[in-house]
C-alpha positions in Angstrom: 168.1 10.6 86.9 171.2 10.7 85.2 173.1 7.7 84.3 177.2 7.6 83.4 178.0 6.5 79.8 179.4 3.2 81.1 176.4 2.1 83.5 173.5 2.0 80.6 173.0 -0.4 77.9 174.6 0.2 74.8 176.4 3.0 76.1 179.2 3.1 72.8 178.4 5.9 70.2 176.0 4.2 67.7 177.6 5.4 64.2 181.4 4.6 64.4 180.7 5.7 60.7 179.9 9.5 61.8 181.4 10.3 65.0 180.9 13.3 66.7 182.9 13.6 70.5 180.0 16.2 72.3 177.2 13.9 72.6 174.9 12.3 75.4 174.0 8.6 75.8 170.2 8.9 76.4 169.8 5.3 77.2 168.9 3.2 80.4 165.7 4.2 82.4 162.8 6.2 81.2 159.3 6.7 82.6 156.8 5.1 80.7 152.9 4.0 80.1 150.7 3.1 77.6 147.8 5.0 76.1 145.2 3.1 75.4 142.8 5.6 75.0 144.7 7.6 73.0 143.8 11.0 75.2 147.8 11.9 75.9 147.9 14.8 73.5 144.5 15.9 74.4 145.8 15.6 77.9 148.8 17.3 77.3 150.9 14.4 78.5 153.8 16.0 77.1 153.7 18.6 80.2 155.3 15.8 82.0 152.8 14.8 84.5 153.7 11.9 86.6 150.8 9.8 86.9 150.9 9.0 83.0 154.0 7.4 83.2 153.7 4.8 86.0 156.4 2.4 84.7 160.2 2.0 83.8 161.2 1.2 80.4 165.0 0.4 79.5 165.6 2.2 76.4 166.9 1.2 73.4 164.5 -1.8 73.7 161.4 -2.6 72.2 158.6 -2.6 74.7 157.7 -5.9 74.0 161.2 -7.4 74.4 162.1 -9.4 77.9 165.2 -6.7 78.2 162.8 -3.4 78.4 161.5 -4.4 81.5 158.1 -4.2 80.1 157.8 -7.3 78.1 154.6 -6.6 76.7 153.1 -7.2 73.2 150.9 -3.6 73.2 149.7 -2.6 70.3 148.6 1.4 70.5 150.7 4.2 72.0 153.3 4.2 74.5 154.7 7.3 76.1 158.2 8.0 77.6 159.6 11.0 79.5 163.2 11.8 81.1 164.3 14.8 82.6 168.0 16.0 81.3 170.5 18.4 82.4 172.6 18.4 80.2 175.3 21.3 79.0 177.7 20.5 76.2 181.4 21.3 75.7 181.2 23.8 73.2 179.4 27.3 73.8 176.7 28.2 71.2 176.1 26.2 68.3 173.4 23.6 68.2 171.9 20.4 70.0 170.3 17.9 68.5 168.3 14.9 69.8 168.9 11.9 67.3 167.4 8.7 67.5 168.6 4.8 66.1 165.7 4.0 64.9 161.6 3.9 66.5 158.8 2.2 65.4 156.5 3.4 64.3 154.9 7.2 64.4 157.0 9.6 66.8 156.3 12.7 68.3 158.5 14.5 70.4 158.6 17.6 73.1 161.5 19.2 74.6 160.3 21.8 77.4 156.8 21.2 76.2 157.3 22.5 73.2 157.0 19.9 70.0 160.2 19.4 68.3 159.3 17.2 65.2 157.7 13.7 64.1 158.8 11.3 62.0 157.4 8.2 60.6 158.8 5.1 59.6 160.2 2.2 61.7 163.7 1.6 60.6 165.3 5.0 59.8 167.6 7.0 61.5 166.4 10.7 62.3 167.1 13.7 64.5 165.3 16.7 65.7 167.2 20.2 66.5 166.3 21.1 69.6 168.6 24.0 70.4 165.8 26.6 70.6 163.6 24.3 73.0 166.8 23.3 75.3 167.5 25.0 78.7 171.7 24.8 79.3 171.2 25.3 82.6 168.6 23.6 83.6 166.7 20.7 83.2 165.0 19.5 80.3 161.9 17.3 80.1 162.0 15.0 77.0 158.7 13.4 76.2 158.5 11.3 73.2 155.2 9.9 72.0 155.5 6.6 69.6 152.3 5.1 67.8 152.7 1.5 66.9 149.1 -0.3 65.2 150.7 -2.4 62.5 148.9 -0.6 60.0 149.1 -2.5 56.6 150.9 0.1 55.0 153.7 0.2 58.1 157.1 -1.5 56.7 157.5 -3.9 59.2 159.7 -6.8 57.9 160.1 -10.1 59.8 158.8 -8.6 63.0 156.8 -12.1 63.4 159.7 -13.5 65.8 159.6 -10.7 68.3 157.6 -7.3 67.9 159.5 -3.9 67.5 157.4 -1.4 69.1 158.5 2.2 70.2 162.4 3.2 70.7 164.6 0.4 69.5 167.7 1.9 69.1 170.0 4.2 70.6 169.0 7.5 71.7 171.3 10.4 72.2 171.9 14.2 72.2 174.9 15.6 70.1 176.4 19.2 69.9 177.4 20.6 66.6 178.5 24.0 65.5 176.5 26.5 63.7 178.1 25.5 60.1 178.3 22.0 60.0 178.7 19.0 57.9 175.6 17.1 57.5 176.5 14.2 55.7 179.6 12.7 53.1 179.3 10.1 50.1 182.7 8.3 49.2 183.0 6.6 46.2 185.8 5.0 45.9 188.2 3.7 42.8 190.8 1.1 42.7 193.3 3.9 41.4 192.8 5.4 44.9 190.9 8.1 43.6 188.1 8.9 46.2 184.9 11.0 45.3 183.4 12.9 47.8 179.7 14.3 47.8 178.7 16.0 50.7 176.1 18.3 52.4 176.8 21.4 54.9 174.3 23.0 56.5 175.2 27.0 57.5 173.5 29.4 59.8 175.7 31.9 58.5 177.6 33.0 55.4 181.3 33.0 55.1 184.7 31.5 54.0 185.0 28.0 55.3 187.8 25.2 54.5 186.9 21.5 54.6 189.5 19.2 55.1 190.0 15.1 54.9 192.9 13.4 57.0 192.9 9.6 57.1 195.3 6.9 57.7 197.2 8.5 60.4 197.4 11.9 58.1 198.9 9.9 55.0 195.9 10.9 53.0 195.2 14.9 53.0 193.1 16.8 51.2 191.6 20.2 51.9 189.0 22.6 49.8 187.9 26.5 50.1 184.1 26.8 50.2 182.3 29.8 50.4 179.1 29.3 52.5 175.4 30.2 51.8 173.0 30.6 54.8 171.0 27.1 54.4 171.7 23.8 52.8 175.0 23.3 50.7 175.9 20.8 48.7 179.8 19.8 47.6 181.5 17.8 45.6 185.4 17.0 45.6 188.0 14.1 45.3 191.4 13.3 46.6 193.9 10.6 45.7 195.2 7.6 48.1 198.6 6.6 46.4 199.3 2.7 46.4 195.6 2.3 47.8 195.1 -1.0 49.9 191.7 -2.5 48.8 188.8 -3.8 50.9 187.5 -7.3 50.8 186.3 -9.9 53.1 190.1 -11.0 53.4 191.5 -7.9 53.6 189.4 -5.4 55.2 191.1 -2.4 55.4 189.7 0.7 56.6 190.7 4.6 55.8 190.1 5.9 59.2 189.9 9.6 60.0 188.8 13.0 60.4 186.3 15.7 58.4 187.1 19.1 59.2 184.8 21.8 58.8 186.4 25.4 59.9 184.3 28.2 59.3 184.8 32.5 59.7 183.1 33.8 62.7 180.9 36.4 60.3 177.3 36.5 61.2 178.1 34.9 64.7 177.2 38.1 66.8 177.5 37.8 70.5 180.5 35.6 70.7 184.1 36.3 71.0 186.5 35.6 68.3 188.5 33.1 70.1 184.9 31.6 71.2 184.1 31.6 67.8 187.1 30.0 66.0 186.7 27.2 68.4 182.9 26.7 68.0 182.9 26.7 64.3 185.0 23.7 63.9 183.1 20.9 63.0 185.1 17.6 63.3 183.8 14.0 62.3 185.5 11.2 62.9 184.7 8.5 60.1 186.5 6.0 57.8 186.0 4.5 54.1 187.3 1.6 52.7 188.6 1.0 48.9 186.5 -1.4 46.8 184.3 -1.7 43.9 181.2 -3.8 43.3 179.9 -5.2 39.7 179.4 -7.5 37.1 181.3 -9.4 34.6 180.6 -10.9 31.4 183.1 -14.3 30.9 183.3 -15.3 27.4 181.3 -18.6 26.6 178.9 -17.6 29.8 175.4 -16.3 29.0 175.3 -14.5 32.3 177.4 -12.5 34.2 179.6 -13.1 37.6 179.8 -11.0 40.5 182.7 -8.9 41.0 184.3 -7.2 43.9 187.4 -4.9 43.2 186.7 -6.2 39.4 187.4 -9.9 39.8 184.9 -12.4 40.4 183.7 -13.7 43.4 181.4 -16.4 44.5 179.1 -15.6 47.8 179.0 -17.9 50.0 176.2 -16.8 52.0 173.7 -17.1 54.9 170.3 -15.1 55.8 170.4 -13.5 59.2 166.8 -12.8 60.9 169.0 -10.5 63.5 166.9 -11.6 66.1 168.3 -12.0 70.2 165.9 -13.5 72.4 166.1 -11.5 74.9 166.7 -8.0 72.7 164.4 -9.1 70.0 165.9 -6.9 67.2 168.0 -4.8 69.3 171.4 -6.4 70.7 172.1 -6.5 74.5 175.8 -5.5 73.6 178.3 -4.1 71.5 180.2 -7.5 72.0 177.3 -9.6 70.6 177.5 -7.8 67.1 181.1 -8.4 66.7 180.9 -11.7 67.7 178.2 -12.6 65.3 180.1 -11.3 62.2 183.3 -13.3 63.9 181.0 -16.6 63.9 180.5 -16.0 60.4 183.9 -15.5 59.5 185.0 -18.4 61.2 182.7 -20.7 59.3 184.3 -19.2 56.0 181.4 -17.4 54.8 182.2 -14.1 52.9 178.5 -12.7 52.7 175.5 -12.5 54.8 172.1 -11.5 53.8 170.4 -9.0 56.5 166.5 -10.3 56.2 164.1 -7.8 55.7 165.7 -5.0 57.7 168.4 -2.9 57.3 171.2 -3.7 60.0 172.1 -1.5 63.3 175.3 0.6 61.9 177.4 -0.6 64.6 176.9 -4.2 63.5 177.7 -2.8 60.0 181.0 -1.5 61.8 182.0 -4.5 62.8 181.5 -6.2 59.0 183.1 -3.5 57.4 185.9 -3.9 59.9 186.3 -7.9 60.4 185.4 -8.3 56.4 181.6 -9.4 55.7 180.2 -8.4 52.5 176.5 -7.6 53.1 173.1 -7.9 51.2 171.0 -5.7 53.1 167.2 -5.8 52.7 164.4 -3.2 52.8 161.7 -3.7 55.3 158.6 -4.6 53.6 154.8 -4.0 54.4 152.7 -6.5 54.8 149.2 -5.3 53.2 148.6 -4.1 49.7 150.3 -1.8 47.6 148.0 1.0 47.9 149.0 4.7 47.7 149.8 4.9 51.4 152.0 1.9 51.3 153.8 3.4 48.5 154.3 6.6 49.7 155.5 5.4 53.5 158.1 3.1 51.5 160.2 5.4 49.4 161.2 7.6 52.5 162.4 4.9 54.3 164.3 3.2 51.8 166.1 6.4 51.1 166.9 6.9 54.8 168.8 3.6 54.6 170.4 4.1 51.7 171.9 7.1 52.6 172.7 6.0 56.2 174.8 3.2 55.2 176.3 4.9 52.1 179.9 4.4 53.6 179.8 1.3 54.5 182.2 -0.9 52.3 180.8 -4.0 53.6 177.1 -3.1 52.0 177.4 -4.3 48.2 173.5 -4.6 47.6 170.0 -3.6 48.2 167.1 -6.3 47.9 164.0 -3.5 47.5 161.4 -6.2 48.4 161.4 -9.8 49.6 159.2 -12.7 47.8 156.8 -10.2 46.9 155.6 -9.3 50.4 153.3 -6.6 50.4 153.3 -6.4 46.6 150.0 -8.7 45.7 146.4 -8.3 45.6 143.9 -10.7 46.6 141.9 -11.8 42.9 138.4 -10.2 42.8 136.3 -12.9 43.8 138.7 -15.1 45.1 138.3 -16.5 48.5 141.5 -14.6 49.9 144.4 -17.2 49.3 144.6 -16.2 45.4 146.8 -13.2 45.2 148.0 -11.4 42.1 151.1 -9.3 41.1 149.5 -7.2 39.1 151.0 -5.5 36.3 150.9 -1.7 37.2 152.5 -3.2 41.0 155.5 -4.7 38.7 155.7 -1.5 36.8 155.9 0.4 40.5 158.7 -1.9 41.3 160.8 -1.5 38.3 160.2 2.5 39.0 161.8 1.1 42.5 164.7 -0.1 41.2 165.1 2.4 38.8 165.0 5.3 41.3 167.7 3.2 43.6 170.0 2.6 40.9 169.8 6.5 40.6 170.0 7.0 44.1 173.1 4.4 44.4 174.8 3.5 41.0 177.7 2.3 43.1 175.9 -1.2 44.4 174.1 -4.1 43.0 170.1 -3.6 43.2 167.4 -6.5 43.1 163.9 -5.7 42.6 162.3 -8.4 44.2 163.7 -11.8 46.3 161.6 -14.0 45.1 160.3 -17.2 46.0 157.5 -17.1 42.7 159.8 -16.5 40.1 158.5 -13.3 39.7 161.3 -10.6 38.8 160.6 -7.5 37.0 163.9 -5.7 36.6 166.9 -6.8 38.4 170.6 -6.3 38.7 170.7 -10.4 40.2 169.2 -12.7 38.7 168.2 -14.5 42.2 165.7 -17.1 43.1 164.6 -19.2 46.4 164.4 -23.0 46.9 163.5 -25.4 49.6 163.6 -29.1 48.7 165.1 -32.3 50.3 166.6 -35.3 48.4 169.5 -35.4 46.3 167.6 -35.9 43.4 165.3 -33.2 43.6 168.1 -30.6 44.3 170.4 -31.5 41.7 167.2 -31.5 39.2 166.0 -28.1 40.5 169.4 -26.2 39.8 170.1 -27.7 36.6 166.9 -26.3 35.7 167.7 -22.8 36.9 170.8 -23.3 34.7 169.5 -24.0 32.0 166.8 -21.5 32.2 169.5 -18.8 32.5 170.0 -16.9 29.4 169.1 -13.1 27.6 165.6 -13.4 27.1 164.5 -15.9 28.9 161.0 -15.9 30.4 162.2 -18.2 33.7 162.0 -16.6 36.9 160.7 -13.4 35.7 157.1 -12.5 35.8 154.7 -12.0 32.6 156.2 -10.0 29.7 159.1 -9.4 31.9 162.4 -11.1 30.6 165.8 -12.0 31.7 169.0 -9.4 31.1 172.4 -11.0 31.2 172.5 -10.4 35.4 174.3 -12.8 37.4 172.5 -16.2 38.5 172.5 -16.3 42.2 170.4 -18.1 44.6 169.0 -15.7 47.8 167.5 -18.2 49.8 168.2 -22.3 50.1 168.3 -24.8 52.4 165.6 -28.0 53.7 163.5 -26.3 56.2 160.4 -25.5 54.4 161.0 -28.4 51.9 159.7 -31.1 54.4 156.1 -31.5 55.0 155.3 -29.0 58.4 159.1 -27.7 58.3 162.5 -29.7 59.0 161.8 -29.2 62.7 165.1 -29.3 64.5 167.0 -32.0 62.4 170.4 -32.5 60.8 171.3 -29.8 58.7 175.2 -31.2 57.7 173.8 -34.3 55.0 171.7 -31.8 52.5 174.0 -28.7 53.2 176.7 -30.3 51.5 175.4 -32.3 48.4 173.5 -28.7 47.9 176.8 -26.7 48.0 178.0 -29.4 45.4 175.2 -28.9 43.3 176.0 -24.8 43.2 179.8 -25.1 42.7 178.9 -27.7 39.9 177.9 -25.2 37.6 180.1 -22.5 35.9 176.8 -19.6 35.6 176.1 -19.5 39.4 178.0 -17.3 41.7 176.3 -17.2 44.9 174.1 -18.6 47.5 172.1 -17.7 51.0 171.8 -20.5 53.1 168.6 -20.3 55.6 169.9 -19.6 58.2 172.7 -18.1 60.3 170.9 -18.7 63.5 168.0 -21.0 65.1 165.3 -18.3 65.8 162.2 -18.9 67.7 160.2 -21.6 65.6 163.0 -22.5 63.1 166.0 -24.7 64.2 168.1 -24.9 60.8 170.3 -22.7 61.9 174.6 -22.8 61.5 174.3 -22.3 65.4 171.9 -22.4 68.0 169.6 -19.1 69.0 172.1 -18.7 71.9 175.0 -18.8 70.1 176.3 -22.5 70.8 177.8 -25.0 68.1 176.4 -27.7 66.2 177.9 -30.4 64.9 177.8 -30.8 61.4 179.9 -34.1 61.5 182.6 -33.6 58.8 185.3 -34.4 60.3 184.2 -38.0 60.5 185.0 -38.4 57.0 188.1 -36.3 56.8 190.7 -35.2 59.4 190.1 -31.7 59.8 187.3 -31.1 57.7 184.7 -28.5 58.7 182.0 -26.2 57.2 185.1 -23.6 56.4 186.0 -26.3 53.4 182.6 -26.1 51.9 182.8 -22.3 51.5 186.4 -21.7 50.4 186.9 -19.9 46.9 188.4 -23.2 45.0 186.2 -26.3 46.1 186.6 -29.9 44.4 183.4 -30.7 42.9 182.3 -34.4 42.9 179.6 -35.1 40.6 177.9 -38.0 42.4 175.0 -38.5 45.0 176.2 -38.2 48.4 176.0 -41.9 49.0 175.5 -45.1 46.2 174.4 -48.7 46.8 177.2 -50.6 45.3 178.2 -53.9 44.7 181.5 -55.3 46.9 184.5 -55.1 44.6 182.8 -53.1 41.8 184.8 -50.2 40.1 183.3 -47.1 40.1 183.6 -43.9 37.8 183.5 -40.5 39.9 183.3 -37.6 37.6 185.6 -34.7 39.6 185.4 -30.6 38.4 187.5 -27.6 40.3 185.3 -24.5 40.6 187.6 -21.5 41.4 186.8 -17.8 42.4 190.0 -16.6 43.4 193.4 -16.7 41.2 195.2 -18.0 43.9 196.3 -20.9 42.1 195.5 -20.4 38.8 198.3 -22.0 36.1 200.3 -23.5 39.4 200.3 -27.5 39.5 198.8 -28.7 42.3 198.1 -32.2 43.5 194.6 -34.1 44.1 194.9 -36.4 46.6 192.3 -39.5 47.4 191.5 -42.1 49.8 188.9 -44.7 49.7 188.4 -46.0 53.2 185.7 -47.6 55.6 185.4 -48.0 59.2 186.3 -51.9 59.7 184.3 -52.7 62.8 186.2 -49.9 65.1 189.5 -50.1 62.9 190.1 -47.7 59.9 190.9 -49.5 56.8 192.4 -47.8 53.6 191.1 -49.3 50.4 192.8 -47.4 47.9 194.2 -44.1 47.5 196.3 -42.2 44.9 197.8 -38.3 44.1 196.6 -36.5 40.7 198.4 -33.8 39.4 196.0 -31.0 38.4 196.2 -27.7 36.9 193.5 -24.9 36.1 194.1 -21.5 34.4 190.6 -20.1 34.8 187.8 -18.9 36.6 184.4 -20.7 37.2 184.4 -24.9 36.9 187.5 -26.8 35.3 186.6 -30.5 34.5 189.1 -33.3 35.7 189.6 -36.8 35.0 187.8 -39.3 36.1 188.8 -41.1 39.2 188.5 -44.8 39.2 187.5 -46.6 42.4 187.4 -50.1 43.3 184.7 -50.8 46.3 186.2 -52.8 49.2 185.6 -56.6 48.9 183.2 -56.6 52.0 180.3 -54.7 53.7 181.0 -51.1 54.5 179.7 -47.8 54.8 183.1 -46.6 52.2 184.1 -42.7 52.0 185.9 -41.2 49.4 187.8 -38.5 50.7 189.4 -35.6 48.4 192.0 -33.1 49.3 193.2 -30.2 46.8 196.8 -29.6 47.7 199.7 -26.8 47.3 202.9 -29.3 46.8 204.8 -26.5 48.4 202.9 -27.4 51.8 202.6 -31.0 51.2 204.6 -31.4 54.6 201.9 -30.1 56.7 198.5 -31.1 57.3 196.3 -28.5 54.9 194.3 -28.3 52.1 192.9 -26.0 49.7 189.7 -27.7 49.3 188.1 -30.8 50.7 184.9 -32.9 49.7 183.3 -36.6 50.0 181.1 -38.9 49.2 180.3 -42.2 50.5 178.8 -45.9 49.3 176.8 -48.4 50.8 178.9 -51.5 49.8 176.9 -54.4 49.7 178.6 -58.2 49.6 175.3 -59.8 48.8 176.2 -63.0 51.3 173.7 -63.7 54.0 174.7 -62.3 57.1 176.8 -60.1 55.6 180.7 -60.0 54.9 183.2 -58.6 57.0 187.0 -58.4 58.0 186.6 -61.1 60.9 188.1 -64.1 62.1 185.8 -67.2 62.5 182.2 -67.4 62.2 179.1 -64.6 62.8 175.5 -64.4 62.5 173.5 -61.3 62.9 170.6 -60.3 64.6 167.5 -57.7 63.8 167.2 -55.1 66.9 164.0 -55.1 66.0 163.5 -58.9 66.8 163.4 -58.2 70.2 162.4 -61.2 72.6 161.1 -58.8 75.6 161.4 -54.9 76.2 160.2 -52.9 78.9 159.8 -49.2 78.6 157.3 -46.3 78.5 157.7 -46.1 75.2 159.3 -47.9 72.4 158.8 -47.8 68.9 160.4 -48.5 65.3 161.9 -46.0 62.8 164.1 -46.2 59.4 161.7 -49.0 57.9 162.2 -50.9 61.1 166.0 -51.2 60.9 165.9 -49.3 64.3 164.5 -49.9 67.6 163.9 -46.8 70.3 163.0 -47.4 74.0 162.5 -44.5 76.6 160.4 -43.3 79.6 158.5 -40.3 79.7 159.7 -37.3 81.7 160.0 -38.1 85.6 160.1 -41.6 85.2 163.7 -42.9 85.7 163.0 -46.5 86.1 165.4 -47.8 83.4 164.5 -50.0 80.7 166.1 -52.8 78.7 165.7 -54.5 75.6 166.3 -58.5 75.3 167.1 -61.4 73.0 167.7 -64.8 72.9 170.4 -66.1 70.3 170.8 -69.1 68.8 174.3 -69.9 68.1 174.5 -73.5 67.6 175.2 -73.0 63.7 178.5 -71.4 64.8 179.6 -73.5 67.4 178.6 -77.1 65.6 182.3 -77.6 64.3 184.1 -75.6 67.3 183.4 -76.0 70.8 186.3 -73.7 72.1 186.1 -70.3 71.0 185.7 -67.0 72.1 182.5 -64.8 71.3 182.2 -60.9 70.7 179.5 -58.9 70.4 179.1 -56.1 67.9 176.3 -53.3 68.0 175.3 -50.0 67.4 173.7 -48.0 70.1 172.9 -44.8 71.5 171.1 -43.0 74.1 167.4 -42.3 73.3 166.1 -39.1 74.1 162.4 -39.2 74.2 160.5 -36.0 72.2 157.4 -34.6 72.5 156.1 -35.8 69.2 157.2 -39.5 69.9 155.1 -39.7 73.5 152.2 -37.7 71.5 152.1 -40.2 68.4 152.5 -43.5 70.8 150.1 -42.5 73.4 147.5 -41.8 70.2 148.2 -42.4 67.0 145.3 -40.7 66.0 146.4 -37.2 66.9 147.5 -34.6 64.6 150.0 -32.5 65.6 150.6 -31.1 62.3 149.1 -27.7 63.2 152.7 -27.2 65.4 154.7 -27.6 62.4 156.2 -24.0 62.1 154.3 -22.5 64.5 155.4 -23.7 68.0 158.4 -23.1 69.4 159.0 -26.5 70.5 161.2 -28.3 68.0 160.1 -31.5 69.8 156.8 -31.5 68.7 157.7 -31.3 65.3 157.1 -34.8 63.2 160.3 -34.4 61.5 162.5 -33.8 64.4 165.6 -35.3 65.3 167.8 -32.8 67.5 170.7 -32.0 65.4 174.4 -33.0 67.2 175.2 -29.9 69.8 176.7 -28.8 72.7 174.1 -30.0 74.7 174.5 -34.0 75.1 171.8 -36.6 76.3 173.8 -39.6 77.4 173.1 -43.0 78.8 174.4 -45.8 80.8 174.0 -49.3 79.6 174.4 -52.9 81.4 175.0 -55.4 79.2 173.6 -59.1 80.6 174.6 -62.2 79.2 172.2 -65.1 81.0 171.2 -63.1 83.5 175.4 -61.7 84.3 176.8 -58.8 84.0 179.4 -58.8 81.5 180.2 -54.9 80.6 179.0 -51.6 81.2 178.5 -49.0 78.2 178.6 -45.7 78.0 177.2 -43.7 75.5 177.7 -40.1 75.0 174.9 -38.9 73.3 171.8 -39.3 70.9 173.4 -38.0 67.7 172.1 -37.0 64.4 174.4 -35.7 61.6 175.9 -36.0 58.6 177.9 -39.2 60.0 174.4 -40.8 60.4 174.8 -42.1 56.7 172.8 -45.4 56.2 169.8 -43.3 57.9 170.2 -40.6 55.4 170.4 -43.0 52.9 167.6 -45.2 53.6 164.9 -42.9 53.9 161.7 -43.3 52.5 160.3 -40.0 51.5 162.2 -36.9 51.2 159.1 -35.1 52.1 159.0 -36.4 55.3 162.0 -37.2 58.1 162.2 -40.2 59.8 165.3 -39.5 62.7 167.2 -38.7 59.5 171.0 -38.1 60.3 170.8 -40.7 63.5 173.5 -43.0 64.5 175.1 -44.6 67.5 178.1 -45.5 68.8 179.7 -48.8 68.0 180.3 -51.4 70.8 182.4 -54.2 71.1 181.6 -57.2 73.9 183.5 -59.5 74.8 181.8 -62.4 76.7 183.7 -63.7 79.5 185.6 -67.1 78.7 184.2 -68.4 82.2 180.8 -68.2 80.5 181.4 -70.1 77.1 181.4 -73.5 78.3 177.4 -73.2 79.2 176.8 -71.1 76.3 178.3 -73.6 74.0 176.9 -76.2 75.5 173.1 -74.6 75.3 173.7 -73.5 71.9 172.6 -70.2 73.0 172.6 -67.3 75.2 170.0 -64.9 76.4 171.3 -60.7 75.9 170.1 -58.2 78.0 170.5 -54.3 77.6 169.5 -52.7 80.3 169.4 -49.1 80.8 169.2 -48.9 85.1 167.4 -46.6 87.1 168.2 -43.5 88.7 170.1 -41.8 85.9 169.6 -37.9 86.0 167.0 -36.3 84.0 167.0 -35.6 80.4 169.4 -38.9 80.1 168.8 -42.4 79.8 166.8 -44.7 76.7 168.5 -46.7 74.2 168.1 -47.1 70.3 169.9 -49.5 68.7 170.6 -49.8 64.8 170.3 -52.4 62.3 171.6 -53.0 59.1 170.1 -49.8 56.7 170.2 -47.5 59.8 173.1 -45.4 61.6 176.6 -45.3 60.7 177.8 -48.9 60.8 176.4 -51.6 58.2 175.4 -54.5 60.9 172.7 -55.7 62.9 173.6 -57.2 66.2 176.4 -59.2 64.8 177.4 -62.0 67.0 180.9 -62.7 66.2 182.5 -66.5 67.2 186.2 -67.4 67.1 
């Protein structure tokens, strides 16, 4: 059956960078069948036998993915069949059947004629089907795909969801007999555009190759004398007053390449028809930009440059995984939105992980402005001859296909030595070795890639084992949690980077002066069993602060862009919903974007420090600058030390300092001398870098902050409250009623919740003796301050309470249920888990509290600061909401007479599913440095 271009999945042309108009999209419904006995060829299934294709599959989705309509992870062989009637607009010429990508071995028949075979899971390929095609009738297309996950196959990161069979767009394309196969633009900042290209000619004769871009403002042509067969050409032209491409100004020169050839040798076609049929028009584009490195005076390693200016690469790892299409996006709009979501975070670079990206997503990176570090897919076996032979052609297909995307600035040939290791002879199987002969092969691959594409940076291997061989980028991976660990690790990397250093290089290989850059980082794998679903924001801010503290480091790649299957460490959820990092709770208007600006205020201090009240603290500062926008311009550094005084923002001190810097890299600023508040407080030092020309508006060039746990040393704490007060630890409850109760954060937090399906509610109850407060004043009022949140019961909480001996560690990093990870405490996001609490005093209801959520993010300062083990998380970043409960005056005489009262915090029965529960925070947990505080005045 034939589907219209708009009624099929992914109807758009798949290659905006190389587009002809005479084409037919073949996505949509195909007949399909598995071949478990591999008998299809012998039984000639390519003749269209209907019994061999009992199912329908939706192309272009892997047969494992839900969107394919099959959804079965079947190894082996699958067959596709479809009947097509298509007459190209042009008479004569050639017809090509094109595949975006098929995994892995692909054989194609047209009208029972075998037209070609291709191997490789990621490369684009095509077959000339002209001789087999019937222009005035139905054509039978049959495709056989074999995917057995052989160890030599380049598979990349398919563990999230398997790519099997056709997984990118399939289309028919008509071309004249003489056509342009490909061109490669190499751009220069003075506007010189060099062009290398390949023409296929069916006949000899004169031809004119024309280039017209920028709405005809840029024109060039050259005359060619075509010879039959493949012909290479080289030319160049000039763009006057060139507009450069960059993430900030992603200007593209869009236009047309036209090959117009003579009719000589094309018998049987009239001269008029021939002149029309021998015009090959291709819509394409280029961006003018250069990628390189520069040696800065005083540094031992180089910086990465874009358009001959240093650039700091704020990047993230993109698995390019979709929960329903797997590695095929359901729509073009979703690919566009992916780039948009990267840019709204302030990122300027993305690393496409262990796979070449779909050309349409690269188009949106070109169009919207996003640099791309593109990985080659790696094989999962050992580097034997078969794996090596399969690898190189697929890598070459990728380089040629994606050459003209200005967004692609580097090629990563291997990742973490996957597929490059041999099991050590006689070892248990866990010991693997990167042999010298394999190192030599990797070096040869690096040199080959540089010879093919000298215009980009090439990385031999993105390492987690400190095993570079030869590389344009000295990258490394780390996954660590804990400020001191991260700081020391980065410091060690920086101090170990210089020409001739053996750090990060294997055996006898040594560093050059290649730029130092992180290419994977975060906390996710730095915690035993992975971080699960927990707060990213706290570690992320201090990690980026440490990166920007060092001149030598010129970029990072955070793991990762979005959550995937069993990893919950993305900026976004897998459904594209937002996570809340909480930075605006420290500085008004601050977001992730502020950590990704080219100019960055470095605070050389831990994220939180315990200090005495009234103490004067010296805070070292610096500016890390990777843009020349403000070089030599007087700027203002505005700072404020503030704290939340039980619901009231209190500014302890503030100031404005004049600052100026003139160079790229790190410039030290004068230290700040800051006096701490006189009370117990979580104090925030908020810093903004401002342009005085815009001081009247709420805008900043950069923002950053650190925090302090200010301790008075006074028993019961010291607060800006009238009267007297006492505190009761949340864990000291007299009574409680829940299915599950437990304590966390060194007993400074207490949790109560019920199992799923039980909405009977629960409570915590306290007897509070206030006789010490009322002894000298019998006519006062009383307030209760406490920090409380809803409590979502996670599966791991329930398991560990039901049977404390149970070992759930086998689930770490393997199951898609983050609630079964020991370190999980769901990071704040768009989904809220609310609760309602009825407050009783001496059995009488006095207030109804609404708790919006059970959050965890950077605002849970004390829950982070008092973590006991950097390798294990204990409800890290969790916090609640400050509650002030006024005891009615009518109740005070009896309470004062008794000298005590009973406080009951009860979640009523009947709340909706996934709501309810209650957690209470003490002095060293959450956001506020209080226990349950009773204030009498």
